[in-house]
C-alpha positions in Angstrom: -9.2 -3.7 75.9 -11.9 -3.0 73.6 -11.6 -1.5 70.1 -13.3 2.0 70.2 -16.5 2.5 68.4 -16.1 2.6 64.6 -16.4 5.5 63.0 -18.4 6.4 59.5 -17.4 4.6 56.4 -14.7 6.9 54.7 -15.4 8.3 51.3 -12.9 5.8 49.7 -16.0 3.9 48.0 -16.8 6.8 45.9 -18.0 5.6 42.6 -18.7 1.8 43.8 -22.2 0.4 44.3 -23.0 0.7 48.2 -23.9 -2.9 49.3 -26.5 -4.3 51.7 -25.8 -7.7 53.0 -29.3 -9.3 53.7 -29.4 -12.1 56.6 -32.1 -14.2 57.6 -30.5 -13.8 60.8 -27.6 -12.0 62.2 -25.3 -12.5 63.5 -24.8 -16.1 63.5 -21.5 -17.6 65.0 -20.8 -20.3 62.8 -20.9 -17.8 59.7 -17.4 -16.5 59.9 -17.0 -16.7 56.1 -19.8 -13.9 56.0 -17.8 -11.7 58.3 -14.6 -12.5 56.4 -16.4 -10.9 53.5 -17.9 -7.9 55.1 -14.9 -6.9 56.9 -12.8 -7.7 53.8 -14.6 -5.5 51.8 -14.9 -2.5 54.4 -11.2 -2.7 54.7 -10.9 -2.2 50.6 -13.2 1.1 50.9 -16.5 -0.7 50.2 -19.7 0.7 52.0 -21.9 -1.9 53.4 -25.1 -1.8 55.4 -26.0 -5.0 57.1 -29.9 -6.1 57.3 -31.4 -8.8 59.7 -34.7 -10.4 59.1 -34.4 -12.2 62.3 -32.7 -11.4 65.7 -29.7 -13.8 67.0 -30.5 -16.9 69.0 -28.2 -16.2 71.7 -26.0 -13.2 72.8 -22.7 -14.7 71.5 -20.9 -12.9 68.6 -17.4 -12.8 67.7 -15.4 -9.5 69.2 -14.0 -8.9 65.8 -17.5 -7.5 64.8 -16.5 -4.5 67.1 -14.5 -3.5 64.2 -17.7 -3.4 61.6 -18.3 -0.2 59.9 -21.5 -1.3 58.4 -24.9 -0.1 60.2 -26.7 -3.0 61.2 -30.6 -2.8 60.9 -32.9 -5.3 62.1 -36.4 -6.0 60.6 -39.2 -4.8 63.1 -41.5 -7.2 64.9 -44.2 -9.2 63.2 -47.2 -7.1 64.0 -45.5 -4.0 62.4 -44.6 -5.8 59.2 -47.9 -7.0 58.9 -49.0 -3.2 59.1 -46.3 -2.8 56.5 -48.3 -4.8 54.2 -51.6 -3.2 54.6 -49.9 0.0 54.1 -48.2 -1.3 50.5 -51.6 -3.0 49.7 -53.8 0.7 50.3 -50.7 2.0 47.9 -51.2 -0.7 45.4 -47.5 -1.5 45.8 -48.1 -5.1 47.2 -46.8 -7.6 44.5 -49.8 -10.1 44.6 -49.5 -11.6 41.3 -45.6 -12.7 42.5 -46.9 -13.8 45.5 -49.7 -15.8 43.7 -47.1 -17.3 41.4 -45.2 -18.5 44.3 -48.0 -20.0 46.0 -48.3 -22.5 43.4 -44.6 -23.5 43.2 -44.1 -27.0 44.7 -42.8 -26.8 47.9 -43.7 -23.2 48.5 -47.3 -22.3 49.2 -48.9 -18.9 49.9 -48.1 -18.7 53.4 -44.5 -19.2 53.0 -44.7 -16.7 50.1 -46.5 -13.9 51.9 -44.1 -14.3 54.8 -40.9 -13.9 52.6 -42.7 -10.5 51.1 -43.6 -9.4 54.5 -40.2 -9.8 56.1 -38.7 -7.7 53.3 -41.4 -5.2 53.1 -40.2 -2.6 55.7 -37.1 -2.2 53.9 -38.2 -1.0 50.4 -38.3 2.5 50.7 -35.3 2.4 53.6 -32.8 0.7 51.5 -33.1 2.8 48.3 -33.2 6.1 50.6 -29.8 4.8 52.2 -28.3 4.9 48.8 -28.1 1.0 48.5 -27.3 -0.2 44.8 -27.0 -3.9 45.2 -27.8 -6.5 47.8 -25.9 -9.6 48.3 -26.8 -12.9 50.5 -25.6 -15.9 51.6 -27.5 -19.2 51.6 -30.4 -20.2 49.4 -33.0 -19.8 52.2 -35.7 -17.4 53.5 -33.7 -14.0 52.8 -32.8 -14.9 49.4 -36.6 -15.5 48.6 -37.2 -12.0 50.3 -34.9 -10.8 47.9 -37.1 -11.7 45.0 -39.6 -9.6 46.4 -37.4 -6.7 46.9 -36.3 -6.8 43.5 -39.8 -6.7 42.4 -40.7 -3.9 44.7 -37.8 -1.7 44.2 -35.7 -2.8 41.3 -32.7 -3.5 43.3 -30.5 -5.9 41.8 -28.8 -8.9 44.0 -26.3 -11.8 43.9 -26.1 -14.8 46.4 -24.0 -17.1 47.5 -25.9 -20.9 48.1 -23.5 -23.1 50.8 -24.6 -26.7 50.8 -27.6 -28.3 52.3 -29.7 -25.1 51.9 -30.0 -25.5 48.2 -29.6 -29.4 48.4 -32.2 -30.0 51.1 -33.7 -27.7 52.9 -35.1 -25.0 50.4 -37.2 -28.2 49.0 -38.3 -26.5 45.9 -36.2 -26.8 42.8 -38.5 -24.2 40.8 -38.0 -21.7 43.6 -33.9 -22.2 43.5 -34.5 -22.0 39.8 -36.1 -18.6 39.8 -33.6 -17.4 42.6 -30.9 -18.0 40.0 -32.5 -16.7 37.1 -33.3 -13.2 38.6 -30.1 -12.8 40.3 -27.4 -10.9 38.4 -25.0 -13.5 39.2 -24.5 -16.4 41.9 -21.4 -17.6 43.4 -20.7 -21.3 44.7 -18.1 -21.9 47.6 -16.1 -24.7 45.5 -16.3 -26.7 42.3 -18.4 -29.4 43.7 -20.9 -27.0 44.7 -21.1 -25.2 41.2 -21.6 -28.7 39.4 -24.5 -29.6 41.6 -26.1 -25.8 41.2 -25.6 -26.3 37.3 -27.1 -29.7 37.7 -30.2 -28.2 39.5 -30.3 -24.6 37.4 -29.1 -25.4 33.8 -30.5 -22.2 32.7 -28.2 -20.1 34.7 -24.8 -21.8 33.9 -23.6 -19.1 32.6 -24.1 -16.6 35.5 -22.7 -19.2 38.2 -19.1 -18.9 39.3 -17.0 -20.3 42.0 -15.2 -18.2 44.5 -14.0 -19.8 47.4 -14.4 -18.4 50.9 -11.7 -16.3 51.8 -9.8 -15.8 55.0 -7.1 -12.9 56.0 -4.2 -15.4 56.8 -2.5 -12.4 58.7 -5.0 -13.3 61.4 -3.6 -16.7 62.4 -0.6 -17.6 64.5 1.1 -20.6 63.6 0.9 -23.9 65.5 4.1 -26.3 65.8 2.8 -29.7 65.5 5.4 -32.1 67.2 3.5 -35.2 68.6 6.0 -37.0 70.8 5.7 -39.9 73.1 2.8 -38.4 75.0 -0.5 -37.8 73.3 -1.4 -36.6 69.9 -3.4 -33.4 70.6 -6.3 -33.2 68.1 -9.0 -30.3 67.8 -12.1 -30.4 66.2 -14.8 -27.3 65.7 -18.2 -27.6 64.5 -22.0 -28.0 65.2 -22.8 -31.1 67.2 -25.0 -32.8 64.4 -24.4 -36.0 62.4 -23.1 -34.8 59.0 -19.8 -33.5 61.1 -18.8 -37.2 61.8 -17.6 -36.5 65.5 -18.9 -40.2 66.3 -16.6 -41.5 63.7 -13.8 -39.7 65.1 -14.4 -40.6 68.6 -14.8 -44.4 67.2 -11.2 -43.8 65.7 -9.7 -42.5 68.7 -10.6 -45.9 70.5 -9.0 -47.6 67.6 -5.9 -45.9 67.9 -5.7 -46.5 71.3 -5.9 -50.2 70.7 -2.7 -49.5 68.7 -1.2 -47.9 71.2 -1.7 -44.1 70.5 -3.2 -41.8 73.2 -5.1 -39.0 71.5 -6.7 -36.1 73.5 -9.6 -34.5 71.4 -10.7 -30.7 72.1 -13.9 -30.5 70.7 -15.5 -26.8 70.4 -19.0 -26.3 69.4 -22.5 -27.4 70.7 -25.9 -28.8 69.2 -28.4 -31.7 69.0 -26.0 -34.5 69.4 -23.7 -33.5 72.7 -25.7 -36.0 74.9 -25.3 -38.5 72.5 -21.5 -38.0 72.0 -21.0 -37.6 75.7 -22.7 -41.0 76.3 -20.4 -42.4 73.3 -17.1 -41.1 75.2 -18.4 -42.5 78.4 -19.1 -46.2 77.3 -15.7 -46.0 75.5 -14.1 -45.0 78.5 -12.4 -42.0 76.6 -13.8 -39.5 79.3 -10.3 -38.0 80.2 -9.0 -37.7 76.3 -12.3 -35.8 75.4 -13.0 -32.3 76.3 -16.3 -30.8 75.4 -15.9 -26.8 75.2 -19.4 -26.0 73.9 -19.7 -22.9 71.7 -16.5 -20.6 71.6 -15.8 -17.5 69.7 -13.2 -17.4 67.2 -10.4 -16.2 69.3 -11.0 -19.2 71.5 -10.8 -21.3 68.7 -7.3 -20.0 67.6 -5.8 -20.4 71.2 -6.8 -23.7 70.7 -5.6 -24.2 67.3 -2.1 -23.0 68.1 -1.8 -25.8 71.1 -2.7 -28.6 69.0 -0.9 -31.0 66.6 -3.7 -31.9 64.2 -7.3 -30.7 63.3 -10.1 -33.3 62.3 -13.2 -33.2 60.8 -14.5 -36.7 59.9 -17.4 -35.0 57.7 -20.2 -37.4 56.1 -23.4 -37.4 54.3 -26.5 -37.7 56.5 -29.5 -39.7 56.2 -31.3 -36.3 54.6 -28.7 -35.9 52.1 -26.9 -33.2 53.9 -23.2 -32.9 54.3 -20.5 -30.1 54.6 -19.6 -28.2 51.4 -16.5 -26.6 51.9 -15.6 -26.1 55.8 -14.1 -22.6 56.6 -13.0 -24.3 59.6 -10.6 -26.7 57.7 -9.1 -23.2 55.9 -8.5 -21.7 59.2 -6.8 -24.9 60.1 -4.4 -24.8 57.4 -3.3 -21.2 58.1 -2.2 -22.2 61.6 -0.2 -25.0 59.8 -2.1 -27.7 61.2 -2.4 -31.2 59.3 -5.9 -32.0 58.4 -7.5 -35.3 58.8 -11.0 -35.1 56.8 -13.3 -37.0 54.4 -13.6 -37.1 50.5 -17.1 -35.4 50.6 -18.0 -32.5 48.5 -15.6 -29.4 48.2 -13.6 -31.1 51.2 -10.9 -32.4 48.5 -10.5 -28.9 47.1 -9.2 -28.0 50.3 -6.9 -30.9 51.3 -4.7 -32.8 49.3 -4.2 -36.6 50.6 -0.5 -36.9 51.8 0.3 -33.3 50.9 -1.6 -31.3 53.5 -3.1 -33.8 55.5 -4.8 -37.3 55.2 -8.4 -37.7 53.3 -10.5 -41.0 54.1 -13.7 -42.3 53.0 -16.8 -40.9 55.0 -17.4 -43.4 57.8 -14.0 -45.3 57.5 -13.2 -45.4 61.4 -10.1 -47.5 60.6 -8.4 -45.4 57.7 -9.2 -42.5 60.0 -7.4 -44.3 62.9 -4.5 -45.0 61.0 -4.1 -41.7 60.0 -4.1 -40.5 63.7 -1.3 -43.4 64.4 0.8 -42.0 61.4 0.4 -38.4 62.9 1.7 -39.6 66.1 4.4 -41.8 65.2 6.2 -40.6 62.3 8.7 -38.0 63.0 8.2 -34.6 61.4 5.3 -35.6 59.4 2.6 -33.5 61.2 5.0 -30.4 60.6 6.0 -31.4 57.0 1.8 -31.7 56.1 1.0 -28.5 58.1 3.2 -26.4 56.3 2.1 -27.8 53.1 -1.4 -26.9 54.2 -0.4 -23.4 54.9 0.9 -23.0 51.3 -2.0 -24.3 49.6 -4.1 -22.2 51.8 -2.3 -19.0 50.7 -2.5 -19.8 47.1 -6.3 -20.5 46.8 -8.3 -19.4 50.1 -6.4 -16.3 51.3 -8.9 -13.2 51.2 -6.4 -11.1 49.1 -6.9 -13.9 46.3 -10.9 -14.3 46.6 -12.1 -11.0 47.5 -10.9 -9.2 44.3 -12.6 -11.4 42.2 -16.1 -10.9 44.2 -15.5 -7.2 44.4 -15.2 -7.0 40.6 -18.7 -8.9 40.5 -19.9 -6.2 42.5 -18.6 -3.4 40.3 -19.8 -5.1 37.0 -23.4 -5.2 38.1 -23.9 -1.1 38.9 -25.6 -0.1 35.5 -25.9 3.4 34.8 -25.7 6.1 37.3 -25.5 5.0 41.1 -27.5 6.4 43.7 -26.8 9.3 45.9 -25.6 8.2 49.4 -27.0 10.5 51.7 -25.1 12.5 54.2 -24.8 11.7 57.7 -28.0 13.2 59.4 -27.5 16.1 61.6 -30.4 15.4 63.5 -31.2 11.9 64.8 -34.6 11.3 66.9 -35.8 8.5 69.0 -39.0 7.5 69.9 -40.1 4.7 72.4 -43.4 3.6 71.2 -44.5 1.1 73.8 -45.6 4.7 75.3 -49.1 6.0 73.9 -47.8 9.4 74.2 -44.8 9.0 72.3 -46.6 7.3 69.5 -49.2 10.3 69.4 -45.9 12.5 69.3 -44.8 10.6 66.2 -47.7 10.8 64.3 -47.5 14.4 64.7 -44.0 15.3 64.6 -42.9 13.0 61.7 -43.7 15.1 58.8 -41.5 17.9 60.3 -38.8 15.2 60.8 -39.0 14.0 57.4 -38.7 17.6 56.0 -35.5 18.3 58.1 -33.7 14.8 57.0 -33.9 13.2 60.4 -33.1 9.8 60.7 -36.1 8.4 63.3 -35.1 5.2 65.4 -38.2 3.8 67.3 -38.7 1.3 70.0 -41.7 -0.7 69.9 -42.8 -4.2 70.0 -46.4 -4.2 71.6 -48.2 -1.9 69.4 -51.6 -2.8 67.9 -52.7 -2.6 64.4 -55.1 0.4 65.6 -52.1 2.4 66.9 -49.6 1.6 64.0 -52.2 3.3 61.6 -50.9 6.7 63.2 -47.8 6.2 61.8 -49.0 6.4 57.9 -46.1 6.7 55.4 -43.5 7.3 58.2 -43.7 3.6 58.9 -41.7 3.0 55.3 -38.9 5.1 56.6 -38.1 4.1 60.6 -35.1 2.3 62.0 -36.2 -0.1 64.7 -34.4 -0.8 67.7 -33.7 -4.9 68.2 -35.3 -7.1 70.3 -33.6 -7.5 73.9 -31.4 -10.6 72.8 -29.5 -8.4 70.1 -29.4 -5.5 72.7 -27.7 -8.3 75.3 -25.3 -9.0 72.6 -24.1 -5.8 72.3 -24.0 -4.9 75.7 -21.3 -7.9 76.5 -18.9 -6.9 73.9 -18.2 -3.3 74.6 -16.6 -3.8 78.4 -15.4 -0.3 78.6 -18.2 1.5 77.5 -20.0 -0.7 80.0 -17.9 -0.1 82.9 -18.4 3.8 81.9 -22.2 3.1 82.1 -21.9 1.4 85.5 -20.1 4.1 86.8 -22.5 6.7 85.9 -25.4 4.5 87.6 -23.6 4.6 90.6 -23.0 8.5 90.8 -26.9 8.7 90.3 -27.3 6.7 93.5 -31.2 6.4 94.3 -32.1 9.1 91.4 -33.0 6.2 89.1 -34.2 2.7 89.7 -31.5 0.4 88.6 -33.5 -1.8 86.1 -34.8 1.3 84.3 -31.3 2.9 84.0 -29.9 -0.4 82.6 -32.6 -0.8 80.0 -32.1 2.5 78.8 -28.4 2.2 78.7 -28.5 -1.0 76.5 -30.6 0.9 73.9 -28.0 3.9 74.2 -25.1 1.5 73.6 -26.8 0.1 70.7 -27.8 3.7 69.1 -24.4 5.1 69.9 -22.8 1.9 67.8 -25.1 2.9 64.7 -25.0 6.5 64.9 -21.0 6.3 64.6 -21.2 3.9 62.0 -24.1 6.3 60.0 -21.8 9.3 61.1 -22.6 11.1 64.6 -25.2 13.7 64.3 -25.0 17.1 65.1 -28.2 16.4 67.9 -30.2 13.8 69.2 -33.9 14.9 70.0 -35.8 13.3 72.7 -39.2 13.9 72.3 -40.4 13.6 75.8 -39.4 12.4 79.1 -40.2 8.8 77.9 -36.7 8.8 76.0 -34.9 11.5 77.7 -33.0 9.2 79.8 -31.5 7.6 76.7 -30.7 10.7 75.1 -29.0 11.9 78.1 -27.0 8.6 78.5 -25.7 9.3 74.8 -24.2 12.6 75.7 -22.6 11.5 79.1 -20.9 8.5 77.7 -20.4 9.4 74.2 -20.4 13.2 73.8 -23.4 13.5 71.6 -25.5 16.6 72.3 -29.2 16.2 72.9 -32.2 18.2 72.8 -35.1 17.2 74.8 -38.9 18.2 74.8 -40.1 17.1 78.0 -43.1 18.2 79.9 -42.8 16.2 83.2 -39.8 17.5 84.9 -41.0 15.2 87.9 -40.4 12.0 85.6 -36.9 11.7 87.3 -35.7 12.5 90.8 -32.6 14.5 92.6 -29.5 14.4 91.1 -30.6 12.9 87.8 -33.2 15.3 87.0 -30.7 18.2 87.6 -28.2 16.8 85.6 -30.1 16.0 82.5 -32.1 19.1 82.1 -28.7 21.1 82.7 -27.0 18.9 80.3 -29.5 19.3 77.2 -28.3 21.6 74.7 -31.6 22.7 74.0 -34.9 22.0 75.9 -38.7 23.3 75.8 -40.3 22.2 79.1 -43.8 22.8 79.9 -45.0 26.3 81.0 -47.5 28.5 80.7 -47.3 30.3 77.5 -44.7 28.0 76.0 -45.5 27.2 72.2 -44.5 23.7 72.7 -46.8 23.2 75.7 -48.7 19.8 75.1 -51.8 19.2 77.3 -52.5 16.7 79.9 -53.3 13.5 78.6 -56.3 12.1 80.3 -57.3 8.7 80.4 -56.0 6.2 77.4 -57.1 8.2 74.2 -54.5 11.3 74.0 -54.6 11.3 70.2 -57.4 13.6 70.1 -56.3 16.4 72.1 -52.5 16.1 71.2 -53.4 16.3 67.7 -55.9 19.4 67.8 -53.1 21.2 69.7 -50.2 20.6 66.6 -52.2 21.8 63.7 -51.8 25.2 62.3 -49.9 27.5 64.1 -48.4 25.4 66.9 -47.0 22.9 64.0 -45.5 25.7 62.4 -43.7 26.6 66.0 -42.6 23.3 66.2 -40.9 23.3 62.6 -39.1 26.4 63.4 -38.1 25.0 67.1 -36.7 21.7 65.5 -34.9 23.5 62.9 -33.1 25.4 65.5 -32.2 22.0 67.2 -31.1 20.8 63.9 -28.9 23.5 63.1 -27.6 24.6 66.8 
């Protein structure tokens, strides 16, 4: 059973800054610590907007994000970002001096600097208009680089949480890291070890760097009952299958434990480039029946695995590039489940695991010591249970969300200087344009000024536009909300089974009136829009400017009860039942007929701009304004 679609944020956050969480890519299934933070802030009454510069790499996400209250906004395709750059340059708002400065930073270069600015450019007018007061980020990466340009263009303050190899290895520019810290209001590290490293690299920012552990809600975890007996020791491990997770060392330790007469079964959850290598290692050691590769799992699958285990193991090491785990969230999750933890003395792990009290710590790569720990857990009666209970106590004292989140929230409150930006009321009118149709692009060009005047929220789809077509959007380009790519739509589609069942039933009722592929493409867009509209606050009416958008608007009405208006000029665009039901269900409609003031001319050839533009000047635009105002107020 799925959770209902979330409603708009409450007014509980009055007087607090409205936050935007800016991501290089969102969502990422391994970044549960960020989800914990956002969901925790929302539960405490904060208003958040989520921004994604890049779409997800797959359609897997955690089901608990169904409960997210924050609207999720995606950056438009690259061709549109480039046109936004052109627009900002024409308005003399492009930060050329800052780009030139970054172009000369070692390890950065002009191409990287321009890309960082271009990625954030579509949001420079949108975020202030949404009432965002402060931006927070995780990782010292492309998104935090972009936050420097966002600050320069808008004055919006930001803070960020570098994690591990992102600032130690991947960023590749100490000078850029120092500027990120210098320009931030404050910088959070996830452990004391990370703070020491960051202060060493950015000594001038020492006073603004604070340690706040990544928090977790302990009530979300059931307790395991680790009681290894005469059979196998059931061990679970979770993480990307990469070198610094140390899975190869753990597998070798299992083989050593077997030689001491201890049978270990390992449930390995995660995927990555080392999978084939690890599978071969298991086969070579004849451990095939003892190691199960589960691949990528969501958090609920992981928690079920925890409850069935006797111990958790993560044999962290530092790889040849210097990358390592800093403070693995999964260790804290295992502690809340009352599992003893076997890990290594790497980075911040000793801040989580106390050797002999909550688990065992070994030196990185010491397979013999790891094997001895496995043998002790398997053979010493009550040891696993005692260590697990100690781990839960330590986790509640240090890593519970109720301990960590108030500290972070206090920092957010402290950065609000002066009056906060006004938070916009939910839009009464939402318009949706499919810009992959030349006609809809021309209509948006003409209708946007009226939509803006009426305070409409405008969602658009379009990834195949040329720069000449984009020229038509003018200033509206900086205020549009873009539907994400197909991967993000598919992700959302797979996580609302109840709504999906309603859509499938609706498709069945229409029989041959609509092509199945066309219907389900529209259904995916409608589902995305429904989720976001509920988070922003449901509109009074959804406006479909032509029959290109009418099917999406009608689905929003049929499944989610959102009234819609359509100004369609091709009643023959649909057949049979669909045509009859769609135009009967429209709250307001303006169809083409002789004398209709909203009548649009036929569109000959591939150049509709001239004819359409001419008919909408003067009296016709005034009529449209009056009609659309009626739609908004109806």
